[in-house]
C-alpha positions as CSV (number, residue, x, y, z in Angstrom):
1,X,-6.9,8.7,-15.4
2,X,-8.3,5.6,-16.5
3,X,-9.3,2.6,-14.0
4,X,-6.3,0.3,-14.8
5,X,-4.0,3.3,-14.6
6,X,-2.9,1.6,-11.1
7,X,-2.0,-1.5,-13.2
8,X,0.2,-0.5,-15.9
9,X,1.3,3.4,-14.4
10,X,2.5,2.6,-10.6
11,X,4.0,5.6,-11.0
12,X,0.8,7.1,-10.7
13,X,0.6,6.9,-6.9
14,X,2.9,7.2,-3.8
15,X,3.9,3.9,-2.4
16,X,5.9,3.7,1.0
17,X,6.5,0.5,3.2
18,X,7.7,-2.6,2.1
19,X,7.4,-6.3,2.8
20,X,6.1,-8.7,0.1
21,X,4.3,-11.8,0.0
22,X,6.5,-15.2,-0.7
23,X,5.0,-16.7,-4.1
24,X,5.2,-17.6,-7.4
25,X,3.2,-15.1,-8.7
26,X,3.2,-11.3,-7.6
27,X,1.1,-11.4,-5.2
28,X,1.8,-8.0,-3.5
29,X,2.2,-6.2,-6.7
30,X,-1.4,-7.4,-7.1
31,X,-2.4,-6.1,-3.9
32,X,-0.6,-2.6,-4.1
33,X,-1.9,-2.1,-7.3
34,X,-5.8,-3.3,-6.8
35,X,-5.8,-0.8,-3.8
36,X,-3.9,1.7,-5.4
37,X,-6.6,1.7,-8.8
38,X,-9.3,2.0,-5.4
39,X,-7.4,5.3,-4.8
40,X,-7.1,6.7,-8.0
41,X,-10.7,6.4,-8.6
42,X,-11.7,8.0,-5.6
43,X,-9.5,10.9,-6.8
44,X,-11.2,10.8,-10.0
45,X,-14.6,10.9,-8.0
46,X,-13.1,13.9,-6.2
47,X,-12.3,15.8,-8.6
48,X,-15.5,15.1,-10.7
49,X,-17.8,16.3,-7.6
50,X,-15.2,19.5,-7.0
51,X,-14.8,18.5,-3.6
52,X,-11.4,19.5,-3.8
53,X,-9.5,22.2,-5.4
54,X,-6.7,19.9,-6.9
55,X,-6.7,16.5,-7.2
56,X,-5.6,14.6,-3.9
57,X,-2.7,12.7,-4.0
58,X,-2.8,8.8,-3.7
59,X,-0.9,6.9,-1.4
60,X,-0.4,2.7,-0.6
61,X,1.4,1.2,2.0
62,X,2.7,-1.8,-0.1
63,X,3.3,-4.2,3.8
64,X,0.0,-2.9,5.0
65,X,-2.0,-3.5,1.4
66,X,0.1,-7.0,1.4
67,X,-1.2,-8.0,4.9
68,X,-5.2,-6.3,3.9
69,X,-4.7,-9.5,1.6
70,X,-4.8,-12.0,4.2
71,X,-7.1,-11.2,7.8
72,X,-7.6,-7.5,9.0
73,X,-8.9,-8.4,12.3
74,X,-7.3,-9.9,15.6
75,X,-9.7,-10.4,18.3
76,X,-8.1,-9.5,22.5
77,X,-9.4,-11.9,24.4
78,X,-11.0,-14.6,22.5
79,X,-10.6,-16.5,19.6
80,X,-11.9,-16.5,16.0
81,X,-13.7,-20.0,14.9
82,X,-12.1,-21.8,11.8
83,X,-12.6,-20.1,8.9
84,X,-13.0,-23.7,7.0
85,X,-15.0,-26.4,7.5
86,X,-12.8,-29.5,8.6
87,X,-13.7,-31.8,5.7
88,X,-12.5,-28.3,2.7
89,X,-9.3,-28.8,1.7
90,X,-7.2,-30.3,-0.6
91,X,-7.4,-34.5,-1.6
92,X,-4.8,-37.3,-3.5
93,X,-6.8,-38.6,-6.5
94,X,-6.2,-41.6,-8.6
95,X,-4.6,-39.4,-11.2
96,X,-4.2,-36.1,-9.2
97,X,-5.7,-33.7,-6.8
98,X,-9.1,-32.1,-6.4
99,X,-10.1,-29.0,-4.1
100,X,-13.6,-29.8,-2.0
101,X,-14.9,-26.5,-0.8
102,X,-17.2,-27.8,2.1
103,X,-17.9,-24.8,4.0
104,X,-21.6,-24.2,3.3
105,X,-23.8,-27.5,4.8
106,X,-25.3,-27.6,1.0
107,X,-21.9,-28.2,-0.9
108,X,-20.7,-30.3,2.1
109,X,-23.9,-32.9,2.2
110,X,-23.5,-32.7,-2.1
111,X,-19.6,-33.8,-2.1
112,X,-20.4,-36.3,0.7
113,X,-23.4,-37.5,-1.5
114,X,-21.2,-38.1,-4.5
115,X,-18.6,-39.7,-2.2
116,X,-20.7,-42.0,-0.7
117,X,-18.9,-41.8,2.5
118,X,-18.8,-40.9,6.5
119,X,-18.0,-37.2,7.0
120,X,-14.9,-37.3,8.2
121,X,-11.3,-36.4,6.6
122,X,-10.1,-40.0,6.5
123,X,-13.2,-41.2,5.4
124,X,-13.5,-38.2,2.8
125,X,-9.5,-39.2,1.8
126,X,-10.3,-42.9,1.3
127,X,-13.2,-42.5,-1.1
128,X,-11.3,-39.1,-2.9
129,X,-8.2,-41.7,-3.8
130,X,-10.9,-44.0,-6.1
131,X,-11.8,-41.1,-8.3
132,X,-10.2,-39.7,-11.4
133,X,-10.1,-35.4,-10.4
134,X,-12.1,-34.5,-13.9
135,X,-14.6,-37.1,-13.1
136,X,-15.0,-36.2,-9.3
137,X,-14.9,-32.6,-9.9
138,X,-17.9,-32.5,-12.6
139,X,-19.9,-35.0,-10.7
140,X,-19.7,-32.8,-7.5
141,X,-20.5,-29.7,-9.3
142,X,-23.5,-31.1,-11.1
143,X,-24.8,-32.6,-7.8
144,X,-25.1,-28.7,-6.4
145,X,-21.5,-29.3,-4.7
146,X,-18.5,-26.9,-5.5
147,X,-14.9,-28.6,-6.0
148,X,-11.4,-28.1,-8.4
149,X,-9.9,-30.5,-9.9
150,X,-6.2,-29.1,-10.3
151,X,-4.5,-28.3,-13.7
152,X,-1.2,-26.6,-15.2
153,X,-2.0,-23.4,-16.9
154,X,-1.2,-25.1,-20.1
155,X,-3.8,-27.5,-19.6
156,X,-6.1,-24.0,-18.2
157,X,-4.8,-22.0,-21.0
158,X,-5.9,-25.0,-23.3
159,X,-9.8,-25.7,-21.8
160,X,-12.6,-24.1,-22.8
161,X,-13.1,-22.2,-20.5
162,X,-9.9,-21.4,-20.0
163,X,-9.8,-20.0,-23.2
164,X,-13.1,-18.3,-22.4
165,X,-11.8,-16.2,-19.5
166,X,-8.1,-15.2,-21.4
167,X,-10.1,-13.6,-23.8
168,X,-12.9,-11.4,-21.6
169,X,-11.4,-7.9,-20.7
170,X,-10.5,-7.3,-16.9
171,X,-13.7,-5.3,-16.4
172,X,-16.3,-5.9,-18.9
173,X,-18.6,-3.1,-19.3
174,X,-22.0,-3.6,-20.5
175,X,-25.6,-1.9,-21.1
176,X,-24.6,1.4,-20.7
177,X,-27.2,4.4,-19.4
178,X,-27.5,7.5,-18.4
179,X,-28.1,7.7,-14.6
180,X,-28.9,10.7,-12.5
181,X,-26.9,11.1,-9.6
182,X,-28.7,11.4,-6.1
183,X,-27.6,15.4,-4.3
184,X,-25.2,14.3,-1.6
185,X,-24.4,17.1,1.1
186,X,-23.2,15.1,3.6
187,X,-20.2,14.6,1.0
188,X,-16.6,16.4,1.7
189,X,-13.2,16.0,0.9
190,X,-12.8,14.2,3.7
191,X,-15.6,11.9,3.1
192,X,-16.3,11.6,-0.1
193,X,-18.7,8.5,-0.2
194,X,-20.9,10.3,2.9
195,X,-24.5,9.9,2.4
196,X,-23.8,7.1,-0.7
197,X,-26.7,4.6,-0.3
198,X,-24.7,0.7,-1.2
199,X,-27.1,-2.2,-1.4
200,X,-24.8,-4.9,-0.6
201,X,-25.5,-8.6,-1.9
202,X,-22.5,-10.3,-1.6
203,X,-20.8,-13.1,0.2
204,X,-17.5,-14.7,0.5
205,X,-15.3,-13.0,-0.1
206,X,-14.6,-10.7,-2.9
207,X,-17.5,-8.8,-2.9
208,X,-17.6,-8.1,1.3
209,X,-13.8,-6.3,0.1
210,X,-15.3,-3.7,-2.2
211,X,-18.0,-2.9,0.3
212,X,-16.1,-2.8,2.6
213,X,-14.0,-0.6,0.8
214,X,-16.7,2.0,0.3
215,X,-17.7,1.8,3.6
216,X,-13.9,3.3,4.5
217,X,-14.6,6.0,2.7
218,X,-17.8,7.4,4.4
219,X,-20.9,5.2,2.5
220,X,-23.8,3.4,3.9
221,X,-23.2,-0.1,3.3
222,X,-26.1,-2.0,4.2
223,X,-25.1,-6.1,3.4
224,X,-28.7,-8.4,2.8
225,X,-28.3,-12.2,3.8
226,X,-30.8,-14.9,4.2
227,X,-32.7,-15.3,7.4
228,X,-29.7,-17.2,9.6
229,X,-27.2,-17.0,7.4
230,X,-23.7,-17.1,8.6
231,X,-20.2,-17.3,7.8
232,X,-18.2,-17.6,10.8
233,X,-14.4,-17.0,10.8
234,X,-15.4,-14.5,7.8
235,X,-18.3,-11.7,9.1
236,X,-15.6,-10.3,11.8
237,X,-13.7,-9.6,8.8
238,X,-15.7,-8.1,6.3
239,X,-18.9,-6.3,7.8
240,X,-16.9,-3.7,9.3
241,X,-18.2,-0.6,8.4
242,X,-21.5,-1.9,7.4
243,X,-25.1,-2.5,8.9
244,X,-26.3,-6.3,8.2
245,X,-29.9,-6.7,7.5
246,X,-31.9,-10.1,6.3
247,X,-34.8,-10.8,4.2
248,X,-36.4,-13.4,2.8
249,X,-37.0,-13.2,-1.5
250,X,-39.1,-15.7,-1.3
251,X,-41.4,-13.9,1.4
252,X,-43.9,-11.3,-0.3
253,X,-43.5,-8.8,2.7
254,X,-39.7,-9.0,2.4
255,X,-39.7,-8.8,-1.3
256,X,-41.4,-5.2,-0.7
257,X,-39.2,-4.2,1.7
258,X,-36.0,-5.3,-0.5
259,X,-37.5,-3.5,-3.8
260,X,-37.7,-0.1,-2.0
261,X,-34.0,-0.6,-0.7
262,X,-33.2,-1.0,-4.3
263,X,-35.2,1.8,-5.7
264,X,-33.3,4.2,-3.0
265,X,-29.8,2.7,-3.3
266,X,-27.3,4.8,-5.2
267,X,-25.1,1.4,-5.8
268,X,-26.3,-1.8,-6.1
269,X,-23.4,-4.7,-6.1
270,X,-24.2,-8.6,-6.2
271,X,-22.1,-11.3,-6.2
272,X,-25.0,-14.0,-7.4
273,X,-24.2,-16.3,-10.5
274,X,-24.9,-15.1,-13.8
275,X,-29.5,-15.6,-14.4
276,X,-29.5,-16.3,-10.3
277,X,-31.4,-12.8,-9.5
278,X,-33.6,-14.1,-12.6
279,X,-34.9,-16.4,-10.9
280,X,-35.8,-14.3,-8.0
281,X,-37.3,-12.3,-10.4
282,X,-35.0,-9.7,-10.3
283,X,-33.4,-9.8,-14.0
284,X,-31.4,-6.9,-15.1
285,X,-34.4,-5.2,-16.9
286,X,-36.5,-5.3,-13.6
287,X,-33.3,-3.9,-11.6
288,X,-33.3,-1.1,-13.8
289,X,-37.2,-0.4,-13.9
290,X,-36.7,-0.8,-9.7
291,X,-34.0,1.7,-9.8
292,X,-33.4,3.2,-12.9
293,X,-30.2,5.0,-11.4
294,X,-27.9,3.1,-9.8
295,X,-24.4,2.1,-10.4
296,X,-24.5,-1.7,-10.7
297,X,-21.3,-4.0,-9.7
298,X,-21.4,-7.9,-10.5
299,X,-19.1,-10.2,-9.7
300,X,-18.6,-14.1,-10.6
301,X,-16.7,-17.1,-10.1
302,X,-15.3,-18.3,-13.8
303,X,-15.7,-15.7,-15.7
304,X,-18.9,-14.5,-17.8
305,X,-18.6,-16.6,-21.1
306,X,-17.8,-20.0,-22.2
307,X,-19.1,-23.4,-20.8
308,X,-18.6,-22.8,-16.9
309,X,-20.3,-19.4,-17.0
310,X,-22.7,-20.4,-14.0
311,X,-20.3,-22.7,-12.2
312,X,-20.2,-22.4,-8.4
313,X,-16.7,-21.0,-7.2
314,X,-14.6,-19.9,-4.8
315,X,-10.6,-18.2,-4.7
316,X,-9.1,-21.7,-3.7
317,X,-11.2,-23.5,-6.4
318,X,-10.1,-21.1,-8.9
319,X,-6.6,-21.1,-7.9
320,X,-7.0,-24.7,-8.8
321,X,-8.4,-25.1,-12.1
322,X,-6.5,-22.1,-13.0
323,X,-2.7,-23.9,-12.3
324,X,-2.4,-21.4,-9.8
325,X,-1.8,-24.5,-7.5
326,X,0.6,-26.4,-9.5
327,X,2.6,-23.5,-10.5
328,X,3.6,-23.0,-7.2
329,X,3.7,-26.8,-6.4
330,X,6.6,-27.1,-9.4
331,X,8.1,-23.9,-8.1
332,X,8.6,-25.8,-4.3
333,X,9.6,-29.1,-6.4
334,X,6.5,-30.7,-4.0
335,X,4.2,-33.4,-5.0
336,X,0.9,-31.5,-3.5
337,X,-0.7,-28.3,-4.3
338,X,0.6,-24.8,-3.3
339,X,-1.8,-21.8,-3.4
340,X,-1.1,-18.4,-3.0
341,X,-0.3,-17.4,0.7
342,X,-3.2,-15.2,0.9
343,X,-6.8,-15.6,-0.9
344,X,-5.5,-12.8,-3.5
345,X,-8.2,-13.6,-5.9
346,X,-10.7,-12.7,-3.5
347,X,-9.4,-9.4,-2.0
348,X,-7.7,-8.0,-5.6
349,X,-11.0,-9.1,-7.5
350,X,-13.4,-7.2,-4.2
351,X,-10.3,-3.6,-5.0
352,X,-11.2,-3.7,-8.7
353,X,-15.0,-4.2,-8.4
354,X,-14.8,-1.0,-5.6
355,X,-12.8,0.9,-8.4
356,X,-15.6,-0.1,-11.1
357,X,-18.1,1.7,-8.3
358,X,-16.3,4.7,-7.8
359,X,-15.1,5.1,-12.0
360,X,-19.1,4.4,-12.4
361,X,-19.8,7.4,-10.3
362,X,-17.3,9.8,-11.6
363,X,-18.4,9.1,-14.8
364,X,-22.3,9.7,-14.1
365,X,-20.9,13.1,-12.2
366,X,-19.7,14.5,-15.9
367,X,-22.7,13.3,-17.5
368,X,-21.6,10.2,-19.7
369,X,-23.5,7.5,-19.9
370,X,-22.9,4.6,-17.2
371,X,-22.6,1.0,-17.9
372,X,-22.7,-1.5,-15.7
373,X,-19.4,-3.4,-14.2
374,X,-19.0,-7.0,-14.4
375,X,-16.0,-8.7,-13.0
376,X,-14.4,-12.8,-12.0
377,X,-11.9,-14.2,-9.9
378,X,-10.9,-16.1,-13.4
379,X,-10.3,-12.9,-15.1
380,X,-8.1,-11.7,-12.1
381,X,-6.1,-15.0,-11.9
382,X,-5.4,-14.2,-15.8
383,X,-4.1,-10.6,-14.5
384,X,-2.2,-12.6,-11.7
385,X,-0.6,-14.5,-14.1
386,X,0.9,-12.0,-16.2
387,X,2.4,-9.7,-13.7
388,X,6.2,-9.2,-13.1
389,X,7.4,-9.5,-9.4
390,X,9.4,-6.3,-8.8
391,X,8.2,-5.9,-4.8
392,X,11.1,-5.6,-2.6
393,X,11.5,-5.4,0.9
394,X,11.6,-8.8,3.6
395,X,9.4,-11.5,3.2
396,X,5.6,-11.0,5.1
397,X,4.8,-13.6,7.5
398,X,2.3,-12.1,9.8
399,X,1.2,-9.1,11.0
400,X,3.1,-7.1,13.9
401,X,1.6,-5.3,16.7
402,X,2.9,-2.0,14.7
403,X,0.8,-2.9,11.5
404,X,-3.0,-2.6,13.8
405,X,-4.9,0.8,14.6
406,X,-4.2,1.8,18.5
407,X,-8.1,2.3,18.5
408,X,-9.9,-0.8,20.3
409,X,-13.0,-2.2,17.9
410,X,-15.6,-3.2,19.8
411,X,-16.9,-5.6,17.2
412,X,-20.4,-7.7,17.5
413,X,-18.3,-10.9,19.1
414,X,-15.8,-8.9,20.7
415,X,-12.9,-6.1,21.3
416,X,-10.2,-6.4,19.0
417,X,-8.1,-4.5,16.8
418,X,-7.8,-3.7,13.0
419,X,-4.8,-3.1,10.9
420,X,-4.2,0.1,10.2
421,X,-5.6,1.2,6.7
422,X,-3.4,0.7,3.4
423,X,-4.7,3.5,1.6
424,X,-5.1,7.2,1.7
425,X,-5.4,10.4,-0.1
426,X,-4.3,13.9,1.2
427,X,-7.8,14.7,1.7
428,X,-8.8,11.3,3.0
429,X,-8.0,8.9,5.4
430,X,-9.6,5.5,4.9
431,X,-12.0,4.8,8.5
432,X,-14.8,3.4,9.4
433,X,-17.7,4.1,11.3
434,X,-19.4,1.1,12.5
435,X,-17.5,-1.6,13.9
436,X,-17.7,-5.3,12.7
437,X,-21.3,-6.9,13.3
438,X,-22.7,-10.0,13.2
439,X,-25.9,-11.0,10.0
440,X,-28.6,-9.6,10.8
441,X,-28.4,-7.6,13.4
442,X,-29.6,-4.5,11.6
443,X,-33.3,-3.4,10.3
444,X,-33.3,-3.4,6.5
445,X,-33.9,0.2,5.7
446,X,-32.3,3.4,5.0
447,X,-31.3,5.7,7.5
448,X,-33.3,9.4,7.1
């Protein structure tokens, strides 16, 4: 069974439930396939580790898979903060549309500096209208911000970056090496990832989805953020099952602590732009020297080759760049951008990253050289664009009470309920040992 079996052979897993997202693209099909890829690779790992006498059957609930591509946590008696900064969003330009991503303070400052206007949505709208979309995009990105002009699919496929991404594999496996897996006596067919140490260096949203998924089958996930980091409206969704710690990698003592953590990690997942870790002194050679037996999976936004390989990006921006928002606009017969109903590029890429980790672990268990895996939101967009819509059932709009697990989750912000798990093996149920917790709420160490 290969990692892409779920994408090419839906019959390799059992599908239950009904419901689909209304979209110009095969969003529900992408959800079920990417989540199934996790299950199929986990079953392969169970076999490689001889944890079960026969290969486990994989089941995906189509409705729940669709819903997990949205928000999985519902507060009870309190409200989540807004996911979006007030300035973030789509704006009409002199010749089209652009999306500004201003959730991070330094991205907001960069955009406002280029626009030379007040930080209100009305002021930004007036300023943006004076610019051509492509020029404004370039100026904001050059200033250290994050923005994307709306392009058609044809324009994207003709663009140098679109051509580069289209030529990349969905999962780029590089630099294979033999690694020695650490013995994990805690691992069972029921909790096959128990004792697996996953060092999480990811932010919004795909990377955290991948490590949340691994935690769901028993992995010990330790996420490291800079001191003071927060992602309001997101952390309660993606910190499920993890310990959340803080380290300053510009501080000598914190760097020492980080290197101890890395040297004892079984898996490293990071979402830094290419070469960013190099700038901190932790390039590929240094990482392998510190942790020669760690599986590594990494993520970026716009692909690993081409002129935009180093560009900052997020799901909503890639949808604008890659023609997804424009295709939705055309189908809706509207004038403004129509993105996907959920951040499907983030979620699908996250599940594919988790599947890549499991695939690498299974390969290592068989004594075969293990490559590192690189994925990108833009390449997942190409996968989505090529998928056929075939999901049946009523439109998914929002979760019903019956879609949530019965247990109360006492998160770091207050009580709530989590969606029921969308994936199961007949030997293992997806569940989390820790509630969602705040950034910096745990010490930076591996438990004995």
